[in-house]
C-alpha positions in Angstrom: 35.8 5.8 71.9 36.8 6.2 75.5 36.8 10.0 75.3 33.4 9.8 73.6 32.0 7.6 76.3 33.4 9.7 79.1 32.1 12.9 77.5 28.6 11.4 77.3 28.8 10.2 80.9 29.7 13.7 82.1 26.4 14.8 80.5 24.6 12.1 82.6 24.0 9.9 79.6 24.4 6.2 80.0 25.4 4.9 76.6 26.4 1.4 75.8 28.7 0.8 72.8 28.7 -2.5 70.9 30.3 -3.9 67.8 27.8 -6.8 67.6 25.9 -6.3 64.3 23.0 -8.4 65.5 22.2 -6.2 68.5 19.2 -4.0 68.4 20.4 -0.4 68.9 18.9 3.1 69.1 21.7 4.8 67.1 24.5 3.7 64.8 27.9 5.4 64.8 29.5 4.5 61.4 33.3 5.2 61.5 34.6 5.2 58.0 38.3 5.6 57.1 37.7 8.2 54.3 35.1 10.4 52.7 33.9 7.6 50.4 31.9 6.2 53.4 31.7 2.6 52.4 29.9 1.7 55.7 27.2 4.4 55.1 26.7 3.2 51.5 26.3 -0.4 52.6 24.0 0.6 55.5 21.7 2.7 53.2 21.5 -0.1 50.6 20.1 -2.4 53.4 17.2 0.0 53.7 17.6 0.1 57.5 15.9 2.8 59.4 18.0 3.2 62.6 19.3 6.7 62.9 23.0 7.0 62.3 26.0 9.4 62.5 28.7 8.9 59.9 32.3 9.8 60.5 34.1 10.0 57.2 37.8 10.8 57.6 37.6 14.4 58.9 33.9 14.8 58.4 31.0 14.1 60.7 28.0 13.4 58.5 28.6 15.9 55.7 30.4 18.6 57.8 34.2 19.0 57.8 35.7 19.3 61.3 39.2 19.3 62.6 40.2 15.8 63.7 40.7 16.9 67.4 37.0 18.1 67.4 35.4 14.9 66.2 34.7 13.6 69.8 33.2 16.9 70.8 31.0 17.0 67.7 29.9 13.4 68.2 29.0 14.0 71.9 26.8 16.9 70.8 25.1 15.0 68.0 24.5 11.9 70.1 23.1 14.0 73.0 20.7 15.8 70.5 19.5 12.5 69.1 19.0 10.9 72.5 17.1 14.0 73.7 14.9 14.3 70.6 11.2 13.8 71.0 11.2 10.9 68.5 13.6 8.9 70.6 
């Protein structure tokens, strides 16, 4: 998480991370241990509408990536979501 936070800071993006499930957030980062993505499954069942990025083992959303590239891919995806007109 530290590398992710530092990478976003280098882009001039102030991002706060929380593990408090009761906090209101703009974006969820779901870090699953494998491709089954139990967290994503549970989140979708709740019918929540907060945008999310799901890390599933060596996948970010539904795209396979090398493990060492996960922070780089997440930084790019978070920056795109934050900069999107709907945000």
